[in-house]
C-alpha positions in Angstrom: -14.6 -45.3 -39.9 -17.9 -46.4 -38.2 -19.8 -46.4 -41.5 -17.0 -48.5 -43.2 -17.2 -51.1 -40.5 -20.9 -51.4 -40.8 -20.7 -51.7 -44.6 -18.2 -54.5 -44.4 -20.3 -56.3 -41.8 -23.4 -55.9 -44.1 -21.5 -57.4 -47.1 -20.3 -60.4 -45.0 -23.9 -61.0 -43.7 -25.3 -60.7 -47.3 -22.7 -63.2 -48.6 -23.5 -65.6 -45.8 -27.3 -65.3 -46.4 -26.9 -65.7 -50.1 -25.4 -69.2 -49.7 -28.8 -70.4 -48.2 -31.2 -68.2 -50.1 -30.0 -68.9 -53.7 -30.5 -72.6 -53.2 -34.1 -72.1 -52.0 -35.2 -68.4 -52.1 -38.3 -69.1 -50.2 -41.7 -67.6 -50.6 -43.6 -64.9 -48.7 -47.3 -64.0 -48.9 -48.6 -61.0 -47.2 -52.4 -60.7 -46.9 -53.5 -57.2 -45.6 -57.2 -56.2 -45.8 -58.0 -58.4 -48.8 -54.8 -57.4 -50.7 -52.3 -60.1 -51.3 -48.6 -59.4 -51.9 -46.3 -62.2 -53.0 -42.5 -62.1 -53.1 -39.4 -64.1 -52.5 -37.5 -63.9 -49.3 -34.5 -62.1 -50.9 -36.8 -59.4 -52.2 -38.4 -59.0 -48.8 -34.9 -58.7 -47.2 -33.9 -56.2 -49.8 -37.0 -54.1 -49.2 -36.5 -54.1 -45.4 -32.9 -53.1 -45.8 -33.9 -50.4 -48.3 -36.5 -49.1 -45.8 -34.0 -49.0 -43.0 -31.5 -47.2 -45.2 -34.0 -44.6 -46.3 -35.0 -44.0 -42.6 -31.4 -43.6 -41.6 -30.7 -41.2 -44.4 -33.8 -39.2 -43.6 -32.7 -38.8 -40.0 -29.2 -37.7 -41.1 -30.6 -35.1 -43.5 -33.0 -33.8 -40.8 -30.1 -33.4 -38.3 -27.7 -32.0 -40.8 -28.6 -28.3 -40.4 -28.2 -28.5 -36.6 -24.9 -30.4 -36.9 -23.7 -27.8 -39.4 -24.8 -25.0 -37.1 -23.0 -26.6 -34.1 -19.9 -27.0 -36.2 -20.0 -23.4 -37.4 -20.6 -22.1 -33.9 -17.7 -24.2 -32.6 -15.5 -22.8 -35.3 -16.6 -19.2 -34.6 -16.1 -19.8 -30.9 -12.5 -21.0 -31.4 -11.8 -18.1 -33.6 -13.3 -15.7 -31.1 -11.1 -17.3 -28.4 -8.0 -16.8 -30.5 -9.0 -13.1 -31.1 -9.5 -12.6 -27.3 -6.0 -14.0 -26.6 -4.4 -12.1 -29.4 -6.2 -8.9 -28.3 -4.8 -9.2 -24.8 -1.3 -9.8 -26.2 -1.6 -6.6 -28.3 -2.7 -4.6 -25.3 0.1 -6.0 -23.2 2.6 -4.9 -26.0 1.1 -1.4 -26.1 -0.9 -1.8 -29.3 -4.1 -0.6 -27.6 -6.1 0.3 -30.7 -5.4 -3.0 -32.4 -6.1 -5.0 -29.2 -9.4 -3.2 -28.7 -10.4 -4.0 -32.2 -9.6 -7.7 -31.9 -11.4 -7.9 -28.6 -14.6 -6.4 -29.8 -14.7 -8.2 -33.2 -14.5 -11.5 -31.3 -17.1 -10.6 -28.6 -20.2 -11.6 -30.6 -19.2 -15.3 -30.7 -17.2 -15.5 -27.6 -18.2 -17.9 -24.8 -17.9 -15.0 -22.3 -18.4 -11.7 -24.1 -18.3 -9.9 -20.8 -14.5 -10.4 -20.6 -14.1 -9.1 -24.1 -16.0 -5.9 -23.4 -14.3 -5.3 -20.0 -10.9 -5.7 -21.6 -11.9 -3.5 -24.5 -13.0 -0.8 -22.0 -9.6 -0.8 -20.4 -7.9 -0.6 -23.8 -10.1 2.4 -24.7 -9.2 4.0 -21.4 -5.5 3.6 -22.2 -6.2 5.6 -25.4 -8.0 8.3 -23.4 -11.3 7.4 -25.1 -13.7 7.7 -22.2 -16.8 7.8 -24.3 -15.8 4.6 -26.1 -14.8 3.0 -22.8 -18.3 3.7 -21.3 -19.9 2.3 -24.5 -18.1 -1.0 -24.1 -19.1 -1.2 -20.4 -22.7 -0.6 -21.5 -22.5 -3.5 -24.0 -21.0 -5.6 -21.2 -24.0 -4.9 -19.1 -26.4 -5.6 -21.9 -24.8 -9.0 -22.5 -24.5 -9.9 -18.8 -27.0 -8.0 -16.6 -26.2 -10.4 -13.7 -22.6 -9.2 -13.7 -23.5 -5.6 -13.0 -21.4 -5.5 -9.8 -18.2 -6.5 -11.7 -19.0 -4.0 -14.4 -19.6 -1.1 -12.1 -16.5 -1.9 -10.1 -14.5 -1.9 -13.3 -16.1 1.4 -14.3 -15.3 3.0 -11.0 -11.7 1.8 -11.0 -11.3 3.3 -14.5 -12.9 6.5 -13.5 -10.6 6.8 -10.5 -7.6 6.1 -12.7 -8.6 9.1 -14.9 -9.3 11.3 -11.9 -13.0 11.4 -12.6 -13.7 11.4 -8.9 -17.2 12.7 -8.8 -18.3 10.1 -11.5 -16.5 7.4 -9.5 -18.3 8.3 -6.3 -21.6 8.2 -8.1 -20.8 4.8 -9.6 -19.7 3.4 -6.3 -22.7 4.7 -4.5 -25.0 3.0 -7.1 -23.0 -0.2 -6.7 -23.2 0.0 -2.9 -27.0 0.2 -3.1 -27.0 -3.0 -5.3 -24.6 -5.0 -3.3 -26.8 -5.4 -0.2 -24.0 -5.4 2.3 -21.2 -7.3 0.5 -18.9 -4.3 1.0 -16.7 -4.2 -2.2 -18.0 -0.8 -3.2 -17.7 0.5 0.4 -14.0 -0.6 0.4 -13.3 1.1 -2.9 -15.2 4.2 -1.6 -12.9 4.2 1.4 -9.8 4.0 -0.8 -11.1 6.9 -2.9 -11.9 9.1 0.2 -8.4 8.3 1.6 -6.8 9.2 -1.7 -8.7 12.5 -1.8 -8.0 13.1 2.0 -11.8 13.5 2.5 -11.5 12.7 6.1 -15.2 13.5 6.9 -16.7 11.1 4.5 -14.1 8.4 5.3 -14.8 8.9 9.0 -18.5 8.3 8.4 -17.7 5.1 6.5 -15.2 3.7 9.0 -17.8 2.2 11.5 -19.5 0.2 8.7 -16.1 -1.0 7.3 -15.2 -2.1 10.8 -18.3 -4.2 11.0 -17.7 -5.7 7.6 -14.1 -6.5 8.5 -12.9 -4.9 5.3 -10.3 -4.0 4.2 -7.6 -5.7 6.2 -6.7 -4.6 9.8 -3.5 -2.7 8.9 -5.3 -0.6 6.3 -8.2 0.1 8.7 -5.7 1.1 11.4 -4.1 3.6 8.9 -7.4 5.0 7.9 -8.5 5.5 11.6 -5.2 7.2 12.4 -5.4 9.6 9.4 -9.1 10.4 10.1 -8.7 11.1 13.8 -5.4 12.9 13.4 -7.1 15.2 11.0 -10.0 15.6 13.5 -7.6 16.4 16.4 -5.8 19.0 14.2 -9.0 20.5 13.2 -10.2 20.8 16.8 -6.9 22.3 17.8 -7.0 24.9 15.0 -10.7 25.8 15.1 -11.8 24.7 18.6 -14.0 21.9 19.8 -14.4 19.1 22.3 -11.1 17.3 22.1 -12.0 14.7 24.7 -15.2 13.8 23.0 -13.3 13.1 19.8 -11.0 10.8 21.8 -13.9 9.0 23.4 -15.5 8.4 20.0 -12.3 6.7 18.8 -12.7 2.9 19.0 -10.7 1.4 21.9 -8.7 -0.8 19.5 -7.1 2.3 18.0 -6.3 4.2 21.2 -2.9 2.6 21.4 -1.8 4.2 18.1 1.1 6.4 18.9 0.4 9.0 16.2 -3.2 9.4 17.5 -2.0 9.7 21.1 0.4 12.5 20.1 -2.3 14.2 18.0 -4.7 14.0 21.0 -2.2 15.4 23.5 -1.3 18.2 21.0 -4.9 19.1 20.5 -5.4 19.3 24.3 -2.3 21.4 24.7 -3.2 23.8 21.8 -6.7 24.3 23.0 -5.5 25.3 26.4 -6.3 22.1 28.3 -2.7 21.9 29.5 -3.4 20.1 32.7 -5.4 17.4 30.9 -2.6 17.2 28.3 0.1 16.7 31.0 -2.0 14.1 32.8 -2.8 12.2 29.6 0.8 12.2 28.4 2.0 10.9 31.7 -0.6 8.2 31.8 0.2 7.1 28.2 4.0 7.1 28.8 3.5 4.8 31.8 2.1 2.1 29.5 4.0 2.8 26.3 7.3 4.8 26.3 7.0 6.8 23.1 10.0 9.1 22.2 7.8 11.6 20.3 5.4 11.9 23.2 8.3 12.3 25.6 9.5 15.3 23.6 6.0 16.7 23.5 5.7 16.4 27.3 8.3 19.1 27.6 6.3 21.4 25.4 3.2 21.3 27.7 3.3 24.6 29.5 1.4 24.0 32.7 1.3 26.5 35.6 3.6 24.2 37.6 6.7 23.4 35.5 8.5 22.4 38.6 6.2 19.4 39.1 6.8 18.5 35.4 10.5 18.7 35.9 10.3 16.5 39.0 8.3 13.9 36.9 10.9 14.0 34.1 13.9 13.7 36.5 12.1 10.7 38.1 12.0 9.1 34.7 15.7 10.0 34.2 16.6 8.0 37.3 15.7 4.9 35.3 16.4 6.1 31.8 19.6 8.2 32.1 20.7 7.6 28.5 17.4 8.5 26.9 18.2 11.3 24.4 14.6 12.5 24.1 14.1 12.5 27.8 17.3 14.5 28.4 16.1 17.1 25.9 12.7 17.3 27.6 14.3 17.7 31.0 16.4 20.5 29.5 13.4 22.2 28.1 11.6 22.0 31.5 14.7 23.4 33.3 14.5 26.3 30.9 10.8 26.8 31.9 12.0 26.8 35.5 15.0 29.2 34.6 17.5 26.6 35.7 19.9 27.6 32.9 23.0 25.7 34.0 21.1 22.5 34.6 19.3 22.9 31.3 22.6 23.2 29.5 23.9 20.0 31.0 20.8 18.1 30.0 20.6 19.4 26.5 24.3 18.9 25.7 24.0 15.4 27.0 21.0 14.7 24.9 22.7 16.1 21.8 25.7 13.9 22.5 23.5 10.9 22.4 21.3 11.9 19.4 21.8 15.2 17.6 18.8 16.5 15.7 17.5 19.7 14.1 15.0 20.1 16.9 17.7 19.6 19.5 20.0 22.2 18.0 17.0 24.6 17.8 16.4 24.2 21.5 20.1 24.5 22.3 20.1 27.8 20.3 17.3 29.1 22.4 19.1 28.2 25.6 22.3 29.9 24.4 20.4 33.0 23.4 19.0 33.2 26.9 22.5 32.9 28.3 23.6 35.8 26.1 25.9 33.6 24.0 24.7 34.9 20.6 27.6 33.7 18.5 27.3 30.1 19.9 23.5 30.3 19.5 23.9 31.3 15.8 26.2 28.3 15.3 23.6 26.0 17.0 20.8 27.3 14.8 23.0 26.9 11.7 23.9 23.4 12.6 20.2 22.5 13.0 19.2 24.1 9.7 22.0 22.2 7.9 20.8 18.9 9.4 17.2 19.7 8.5 18.2 20.5 4.9 20.1 17.2 4.6 17.1 15.3 6.0 14.8 17.0 3.5 17.0 16.0 0.6 17.5 12.4 1.8 13.9 11.5 2.9 10.3 12.4 2.1 9.1 15.1 4.4 7.2 13.5 7.3 4.0 14.8 8.8 4.8 16.6 12.0 2.7 15.8 15.1 3.9 18.8 17.0 3.9 22.6 16.6 
């Protein structure tokens, strides 16, 4: 279009000039270093125009290879983009092999070959082709060395998905060294340790994750609870300094009910019953936790009468608390106050019957010599426990 406009303008200009030049063509003499060239004005104009045309044509010819190369590259780029999109569609539809092939064929001319290789690695993984997966990741690194963090994260995620945990840990540690404190690898390591229930290594990582503020607070709280619950159980089972473990727990997590119960249990199991009773009483003063209330009755101090007095003092303000009634009944049994124990336990069961409540009731009835009624209580408790097991996932118990 542009060339056509210029051509028409040139014709018009030539026609206009011809009206003047045909009548008097003019005369031009050029004297250059003793050489004289004579010609008419139309000839001179023609020569100038011819020179300009030749110069324009020469420039076009010189630029042609580059223009053709750019056009070819643009065409190949568009084609690679279509292959990338089609490859992702094939993978989404479950055609992993075809999708992988299209992604890798289009990678050479793609604007971002890294994306092609990462997607191809995922496609290979879906076909259980780990060696080919790693090869695509290697090519991704060779094409984009600056994207090594993204590549290693992808590799670790794929290794975890295929339960190659040792390889994943090695990859994440390598990435962690490269990241210089950004924390992405540390977070993924934390998720891996939590998945493997490797509480020791997760515990070592938690202070650093807390400083980084990663992952989110609810996840960190869960990890702290699981790590320290495991520590308290380990101390309870194998011995150790329970109170030191509690002191090492960050203050922000000491209000966690599961951890409080695990801590009191560990004190109780290791024989520090007076400390367990005092800690439970102190914790219940600030946070009334039904699970800890039940555990309070299980703490066998040398002075169960004092514990019963504490429980009955609580009952004066919480007379309809089912867990507290069961605890009072248990403490009455410890003090051999059988009639009072029966009253408390039956009242507690009336408010909230539970397998643990019927088990305690069965123990009481056995002590009272009512073996038939005790068997019925045990049977009722077992039936409820079986129903709960079928209806819900089995919870982790915090008590013995």
